[in-house]
C-alpha positions in Angstrom: 47.5 72.8 -37.4 49.2 70.3 -35.1 52.9 70.7 -34.5 55.2 67.8 -35.0 56.0 67.8 -31.3 52.3 67.3 -30.5 52.2 64.3 -32.8 55.3 62.7 -31.4 54.7 63.4 -27.7 52.1 60.6 -27.2 54.3 58.1 -28.9 57.3 59.2 -26.8 55.2 59.0 -23.6 53.9 55.5 -24.6 57.5 54.4 -25.3 58.6 55.7 -21.9 55.8 53.8 -20.2 56.6 50.6 -21.9 60.3 51.0 -21.1 59.4 51.7 -17.5 57.2 48.7 -17.3 60.0 46.5 -18.7 62.4 47.9 -16.2 60.0 47.3 -13.3 59.5 43.7 -14.6 63.2 43.1 -14.8 63.7 44.4 -11.3 61.1 41.9 -10.1 63.1 39.2 -11.8 66.4 40.4 -10.4 64.9 40.4 -6.9 63.5 36.9 -7.3 66.9 35.6 -8.6 68.7 37.2 -5.6 66.2 35.7 -3.2 66.4 32.2 -4.7 70.2 32.2 -4.7 70.4 33.4 -1.1 67.8 30.9 0.0 69.6 28.0 -1.7 72.9 29.0 -0.1 71.3 29.0 3.3 69.2 25.9 2.9 70.5 22.8 4.8 67.1 21.1 5.2 66.4 17.5 4.4 63.1 16.1 3.1 61.3 12.9 2.4 58.7 12.9 -0.5 56.8 10.8 -2.9 58.1 10.9 -6.5 56.6 9.7 -9.8 58.9 10.0 -12.8 57.8 9.1 -16.3 59.9 8.9 -19.4 59.2 7.3 -22.8 61.2 4.1 -21.9 60.7 3.9 -18.2 58.5 4.9 -15.2 59.3 4.9 -11.5 57.2 5.4 -8.4 59.3 5.8 -5.3 59.8 7.5 -1.9 62.9 9.7 -1.7 64.8 10.7 1.4 67.5 13.4 1.4 70.4 13.3 3.8 73.7 15.2 3.9 75.4 11.8 3.2 73.4 11.1 0.1 69.9 10.7 -1.3 68.1 7.3 -0.8 65.4 6.0 -3.1 62.9 3.4 -2.1 61.5 2.2 -5.4 57.9 1.0 -5.1 57.1 0.4 -8.7 59.3 0.2 -11.8 57.8 0.1 -15.3 54.5 -1.1 -13.9 56.1 -3.9 -11.8 55.8 -3.9 -8.1 59.2 -3.9 -6.2 59.1 -6.0 -3.0 60.1 -4.3 0.2 63.0 -6.7 0.7 64.4 -5.9 -2.7 64.1 -2.1 -2.1 65.8 -2.5 1.3 68.7 -4.4 -0.4 69.1 -1.7 -3.0 69.2 1.1 -0.4 71.7 -0.8 1.8 73.9 -1.5 -1.2 74.0 2.2 -2.0 74.7 3.2 1.6 77.8 0.8 1.6 79.0 2.0 -1.9 81.2 5.1 -1.2 82.0 5.4 -4.9 78.3 5.5 -5.8 77.6 8.1 -3.1 80.5 10.2 -4.3 79.3 10.0 -7.9 75.8 11.1 -6.8 77.3 14.0 -4.8 79.4 15.2 -7.7 76.5 15.0 -10.1 74.3 16.9 -7.7 76.8 19.6 -7.2 77.3 19.9 -11.0 73.5 20.2 -11.5 73.2 22.7 -8.7 76.0 24.9 -10.1 74.5 24.7 -13.6 71.0 25.6 -12.3 72.5 28.6 -10.4 74.3 29.9 -13.5 71.1 29.6 -15.6 69.1 31.4 -12.9 71.6 34.2 -12.9 71.1 34.7 -16.7 67.3 35.2 -16.4 67.3 39.0 -16.1 69.7 39.5 -19.1 68.7 36.6 -21.4 65.1 37.9 -21.8 63.0 40.9 -22.3 60.4 41.0 -19.5 57.0 42.5 -19.1 54.4 42.2 -16.4 51.1 40.8 -17.8 48.9 40.5 -14.7 48.4 38.5 -11.6 47.2 35.0 -10.9 46.2 33.7 -7.4 48.0 36.7 -6.0 51.2 36.0 -7.9 52.6 38.4 -10.4 52.8 37.0 -14.0 55.8 38.0 -16.0 56.2 37.3 -19.8 59.6 36.7 -21.2 61.0 36.6 -24.8 64.6 36.3 -26.0 66.7 39.5 -25.7 68.4 40.0 -29.0 71.3 41.8 -27.2 72.1 38.7 -25.1 74.9 36.4 -26.3 74.6 33.0 -24.6 77.9 32.0 -23.0 77.2 28.3 -22.9 75.5 25.6 -24.9 72.9 25.2 -22.2 72.1 28.9 -22.2 71.7 28.8 -26.0 68.8 26.5 -25.5 67.5 28.6 -22.6 67.7 31.8 -24.7 65.6 30.2 -27.5 62.6 30.1 -25.2 59.6 32.4 -24.8 57.1 32.0 -22.0 55.9 33.1 -18.6 57.2 33.1 -15.0 55.1 33.5 -11.9 56.6 35.1 -8.8 55.2 35.2 -5.3 55.3 39.0 -4.7 55.5 38.9 -0.9 58.3 36.4 -0.7 60.0 37.1 -4.1 60.1 33.4 -4.8 59.6 31.8 -8.2 56.3 29.9 -8.3 56.5 28.5 -11.9 58.5 28.9 -15.1 57.0 27.8 -18.4 58.6 28.2 -21.8 58.4 27.1 -25.4 61.2 26.9 -27.9 60.4 29.4 -30.7 63.2 28.4 -33.1 65.5 25.5 -33.7 68.8 25.3 -31.9 71.7 23.6 -33.7 75.2 22.9 -32.4 78.0 23.0 -34.9 75.5 22.9 -37.7 73.7 19.9 -36.1 76.8 17.7 -35.8 76.6 17.7 -32.0 72.9 17.8 -31.9 69.8 19.9 -32.5 66.6 20.8 -30.8 63.4 21.6 -32.7 61.2 24.6 -32.3 57.9 23.9 -30.5 59.5 22.0 -27.5 58.3 23.0 -24.1 59.2 22.9 -20.4 57.2 23.6 -17.3 58.6 23.8 -13.7 56.2 24.2 -10.8 57.3 25.1 -7.2 55.4 25.3 -3.9 56.2 26.3 -0.4 56.5 23.1 1.6 57.6 24.6 4.9 58.2 28.0 6.5 60.2 29.7 3.8 61.1 26.4 2.2 60.3 25.9 -1.5 60.5 22.8 -3.5 60.0 21.8 -7.1 56.8 19.8 -7.2 56.4 19.3 -11.0 58.7 19.1 -14.0 57.5 18.6 -17.5 60.0 18.6 -20.4 59.0 17.8 -23.9 61.7 18.7 -26.4 62.1 17.1 -29.8 65.5 16.5 -31.2 68.8 15.0 -30.1 71.6 16.7 -28.3 74.8 14.9 -27.3 75.6 17.9 -25.1 72.8 17.1 -22.6 73.4 13.6 -21.5 72.1 14.3 -18.0 68.9 16.0 -19.2 65.9 14.0 -20.4 64.2 15.5 -23.4 60.9 13.8 -22.6 60.0 13.6 -19.0 57.1 14.2 -16.6 57.9 14.2 -12.9 55.7 14.9 -9.9 56.7 15.2 -6.3 54.3 15.3 -3.4 53.8 14.4 0.3 56.8 16.5 1.5 57.8 16.0 5.1 60.8 17.5 6.8 63.6 15.3 8.2 66.2 16.1 10.9 69.2 17.9 9.3 71.6 15.4 11.0 69.7 12.3 9.8 71.9 9.3 8.9 71.5 7.0 5.9 70.4 4.2 8.2 67.7 6.4 9.8 66.6 7.6 6.4 66.2 4.0 5.3 64.0 3.3 8.2 61.9 6.3 7.4 61.5 5.2 3.8 60.5 1.6 4.8 57.9 3.0 7.2 56.1 4.9 4.4 53.0 3.4 2.8 52.5 3.6 -1.0 
C-alpha cells in the first residue's frame, strides 16, 4: 500500500519545478529590464528614419530626424495627399524657429520617457512569468496578471489587465517584442472617466539598428473603448519605422533639415 508521502511527493516536486521555472523566467525579465533602463540612460544617439503612421482618421508618411534640440519631421504624404518639398521645408523651419513648440515637444517626450520607464519597472512584479520556448534564438516568455500586484497608477491598471508574450534576446538581454491582449474590461471610477474593453491588443516590435542600439520598429495598438485619462495615447494606431541611419550626436536642426530634404521617398 502506498504511503501518503509517496502520493504527495510527485506533486510537490512538480510544484517546485514550476515555481523554479517561474522564478527563472522572472529573473530573465528583471535582467532585461535592468539592461533596457541602463541602455536608455546611456543612449545619446541621434537617428534618421522613415515613418508610416496610420490612425482611423489620419495617415502620415514622413522622414524623421532626431537631434538634441528637437525632432524634425519632413512630411511626404498626409491622408493620401502628397506634400510638396517647399511646404515641408517651410513647416520644418517654422518649428525650428518656434522655441515654445520645441519646449512643448521636449516636455512631452520627457513625460512619455518617464512613463515608459515606470511601466518597464513594473514588468517583473505586475505579471506571473513562464518560459515557453525559443524563437529565432530568442527566449519566449509568457505573462499573465499577478493577482498579488496592486497597480499604483491608472496606466498600470490597463497594463496589468493584459496577458501575452515577450521575446528577449538572450545574449544581449534586450526586449525584442512585447505582445498583449486585454483579458478583462478596465473601468475608471465606474466608467465615468473612461473604460477599455476586453479583447483589445498591443504589439511592440524592436530591432537592433546599430552596435548595441535598439529601436522600436513597429507599434500596433487596437483597444476598444474611451479613456479621458490617455489623451496622448492613440487607442487605434499602426506605426512602422524603417531605414534607420545614425546621425552625428551634435547635429543641429539646420543640418537635420538638410538631411531630411536629401532623402528620397
